[in-house]
N, C-alpha and C positions, 0 to 999 in steps of 0.2 A: 224691615222696610222693603217694599217691591224695589228691585234693581240696586239694593245698596247693601254693604256689609254690616255696618254697625246699626243695627235696629236697638230698642230700648232694653237697657239694663243698668240700674242706677249705679253710679260709682261710688256714691256716698257710703255704701254699706259695703263694699270690696275691700274689707280691710285684709289683705293678704300679707300679711307681716310674719317676721320670722316666728313671733310667740305662737302663732296658729300652727306652724309647722311641727311643732314639739309633738303634737298629737299623731304624727305620721310616723313617729319613729318606730313603732309596731303595727305596720299596716293590716296585719291579720286579725289584730285585736277586735273583739266585737263582731267578727265575720259570723254571717248567719244565712241561711238559705230558706226560702218559702218553697215548699214542696207544692206540686199542682192540686193536693188535696184540702190546701188551706182554706179556711172559710173567708180568706179575703178576696178568693177568686170571684168574678162577679156573679151576681145573683141578686138576693134579697138585701136591699138597703143600698144600690149604688145607682147611678144616674150617667147614662152615656150620651155624648154629643158628637154626631158624626161630622167632619169637616168638609164634606160634601165629596166624599167616595162613596162608594156603594155602601149602604149600611151593612154593619155586621149582622149575619145570620144568627148569631149567638147571644145577641142583646137581649135581655129580659125588659119588657116594656113595664113590668109591674113596679119594681122598686130601684132600677138602674136609672142613671141619667145619662143618656147617649147623647153627646153632641157632635155634629159633623164638622170637621174644620175644611176650609178651602186651602189649597196650595196656589196662593197668588203669586206666581213667579217666586220670590223670594221672602214670603212671610206667610202665615198661616191664618185664616179668618175664620171667626165663629159668628153664626147668624143668631142673633137675639132680638127680643121685643122689649122695649122700655116703656113703662107708664099704662095708664088705664085710659082708653083702649091701648093694646100694645103699638108702638111704633117701630118697625123695622130697621135694624142697624146691622152692620158688619163690623166685628171689632177684632183687632190683631191679638192674638193669644201670646201671652207674654210671662213665661215662668221666671224670667229676671226681675220683674217688679211686682207691685201687689196692689195698685189702686186701679178700679175700673173706671174710665172716663169716656166720654164722647162729646162730639161738637154741637153746639148750640148754631141756630141759623146765623145768628149775629157773627159767629167766627168764620163764617164761609162766605162773607159779602166780597171779599178779595181773593181768597183761595178756593180750591176745588176740594170738597168733602166727598171723596168716592164711596165711604163707608156710611153716608147718609147723615142727617142731623136730627135732633130732638127737640121738639117744640113743647116747652114745659107748660105753656099756657093752655093746651088742649087735653093733659093729664088730669084725672081728677084725684089721683093718689100723690101727685108731687107735693114736695115740701123742700123748700131753700133751707138748708141748715145753717150756712154760714156763707155770706156773699163776699166774694173777693179773696178769699184765704187759701185757695187751691192753687198751689205751684209746684210744677215738677220739671226737671231738666233730666235729660237723658245724656248718655256718653257721646252721642252724635251732635250735641248741643242744641237739640231740639227742646224747646221752651214752650210749657203750655201752662195757662192759667185761667182761672175761674171760680165757679162756686161749689162749695160740698152741699150735696143734695140727698134727700131720700126719695126712691120710688121703687114700684115691682119692676122684676127683672124677668122675662120669660126666656126659658131656654130648654132645648131637649123634650118639650111637650110638657113643662111644668112652669108655675109661677113662683118665684122667690119674692116674699112680701118686705117692703120697707128696707131695702138694699141701701147701704150708705154708698154713694159712688160720687163723681165730680161732673159738672157740666162746664165744658170748657168755652169761653167766650173769646179766647185770642189762641194763636199758634196755629191755624190751619195753613199747611203749604209752608211751614217754618223748618229750617235745619237742612242740611245737606240731604236728608231722606224726603223732604218735600212732604211733611206729614198729613196724609188724607183720610187716614182710619184712627178711629178711637182705639182704646187699648183695653183688654181684659187682663189684668194683673192676678195671678193666680200664686203668688209668693207668700211668704209670711207677713203677717200683719206688722211686724217689727220692722219691716223695710218699706212701709208706706211713706209717702213723700211729706207728711205733716211731722211736726215734733212727737216725741215718744209720749208726752202727757195726752196727746189727742188721738192716740192709737185707737182704731175701730174694727169691729169684725168686718172682714171682707167675704166676697161671694162663698168661698169655700165653707167658711165657718157658718155662715147664714144657711146654707144646704144641710149642714148637720144638726144646728140649732133648730131648723124647722121641721126637723124628721124627714127630709126628702132622701138623704144618704145617712148611713150608720157610722161610716168611718170618716175621720178627717183625713183624708187622702184622695189622690186621684193617680191615673196613669196616661201615659201619652204614646200614640203610635201614629206615626206620620207616613209610614209606608214608604216606597222608594221614589226617587226624584222625577219619575215618570207620571206618577200617581196624581190625581187632582183632588183627593181628600184624606182625611185620616180620622182619628178618633181621640176624643179626650173622655175617659171614663172616670165620673167622680165616684169616690167610695171604694174602690176596688181595683183589680186588674183582670184582664182576660187573657188565660192561658194560652188560648188559640192564636194569639199574636206574637209569641216567643217561642224558640227552642229552649229545651232543657228546663232548668229553674231560675227562679230569680235570686241572685246572690245579694244580700243586705250588706249596705255600707253605711256607717254613720256620717251624718253631715258634719262639716267642721265649724266650730263657734268662730266668732271674732274674739278680739283681745279681752273684753269684758265677760266673756264665756257665754254671751247670747248667739243663737242661731238664727241668722237674719235672712240667709240665702243658702241656694242649693249648691254649695261646695263640697266636693269629694276630692279625694287625694288620687292623683294621675301618677301611677308609678314607672310607666315605660312607655314607650311609642316605637313600633317597628314597622318596617316595610316590606312585603313579599313579594317577589316578580320572578318569573322564570324559574322557579323552585328554589329561589335563595332569599335568605331572610337578612335585612340590613338595619341597624341599630340606628334610629332617626334622631338621636339626642346625642349630647355631648359626653365626653368619658366621666364628667362631674356630676351629671344630672341626678338629682336627688328628688323625691316625690314632691309635687309641688299641689296646690290647691287649684282646682278646676271648676269653673262655673258652668252648671247646666242651664242654658238659656235658649228658650225657644223664640225669643225674641231677637236673636242675632243670627244672621242668616248663614254665615261661615265659621270657621274655627279660627279663632283669635288667639294669637301667641306672641312672645316677645320676639324683637327681630333677630336676634342670635340663633334661636330655636328655628325660626321661620327659614332662615339662610339655609340651614341643614335641609330641611325638607324640601325647599324650592330648589335646591340644586341637585337633588335625587330626582326630582321629578322633570326637571328641565323647565319650569315655569318662567314666564315673561316677568321682566321687571316692572310691567304696569299691573300686574296681579291677574294675567290672563293666561289661559295655557291651550294647547291644542286640543282641539275637541275630539281628535281621534283617542284621547286617553280613555274615554268612556268606553272604547270597544276592546280595551286590552284587559287582559285576566290578570288581576292583582288585587293586593287590599292593604291597608293601613290597619294595624292592630294597636288600640289604645288599652293599656294595662291598669287594673285597679286592683284591690285587695280581693283576691279570689275569682277573679273574672277578666276576660279580656273581650273587648267588642271589635269586631273586624268590619272596617268601612271598605267595601270595594271600589276600585278605580272608578267604576260607573257613577258613583255618586260624588266624585270630585271634580268633575268637569260640569260646571252649572252654566247651562245656555242662557245667555241674555238674548230674549226673543225680538227685542228691538234691533240689537246690532249684529246678531248672530255670530256673536264671539261668545266664548268660554271663560267664565271667571274660574280661578283655580279655587278649590274647596277650602284651602287654608289661607289666612291673611296676616299679614305683617301688621302688629298693632302698635310697633314702637318699642324703643330700648327697654322701657320699664312696663310694658304691657302685662296685664293679668292674662292668664289663660282661661279662654271662654269657649266652651263646647257648644256651637250654636247647631242650626239646623243640618248642617253638612254631617255632622256627628249624630245627632238626635234620630236621623231617618233610619240608621242601622241599629239603635238601641232602643228596646223596649224599656221604658223607664217608669217605676212606680214611686211616686212622691209621697211618703207617709211622713205628713207634718205632725201629726199626732206624737210620733215616737222619734223625731229628728233622723229618718233614717231614709236611704234611697235604695230602691230594688232595680238592679241591672240585669238585663239579658239580652241576647242577639235576637233582634227583630225578624220576623218571618214577613218577607215582602209578599203582597199578593196582588 
């Protein structure tokens, strides 16, 4: 959410328990590399949505779905149309949740809905599927409730028909993040807010089933902190946006063996400055599950781990840092099975335009916090989310 660290990522499915760590014993197992010649590279059967940066010259208009994403301070927004005729909305893109929802006019009588509202009475394709049964709570205690609905969703120049979503009647302006935008959740359906018995196809599955994209996957390119837009590419990846090759890592299941979220094994954390490399973890550190979540602004970590990192950088106790960090040459390297992602110092001093202070790119989540790799990390990583094969492709992002 704009100006806040903890944006949506459902806690209910972050089952980071010792059982899950058993699969980390051999972090190289299942390692694979996608070469640039792979048919997954964007072309036929994909859809690109820019976030409102300059559109990629490489996007094929024929069968990709390009969607532009706006960098709205500390969240990323996608422009969509809902209903017939389409009503324009901005939704916050969230890989850490799986429901797409937006506010009704009734939800915004006392709160400000910056992303717009949807008036169901003016849509000829609207269906109310279940009144009052949608309820979702995010880890910043934001609570949203309303109806499950079905309607057309337009994005990236195409229309997806009869998409199941939710129309929120309460929750505008709620929570510490003062919720003013709806959410486009692009996680696994098993991570939806409702009970497992009511699991439904979400937007990514609908894109596949309606023949708009050919692969149950998408990739995310946020560009650097100074950029105003990025791109989500449904159905493939764009090799012009990363260096080298995509290294493929298996996502981690929960205790029941179900993959519900984009958890991968983080095996190391090192800082480099003035030609020296420093280990930024304790001597007893072992690989941990880390969630890739575009709905969280910063890198969230347990208190003990945060203290080591904050001390090395000289971060302030209130979570701010000297804005001069952005001008220093150095980086933090995140190690995974077969690949490392380097986050430069310039990405770790996040300017609050209202106060002209800088937030530190890492945040203390508390003693028992999960590891959540939010936008501070994701801007430096090109991530290919292969939901069909329960895998993540990682490579160093190319800033443009």
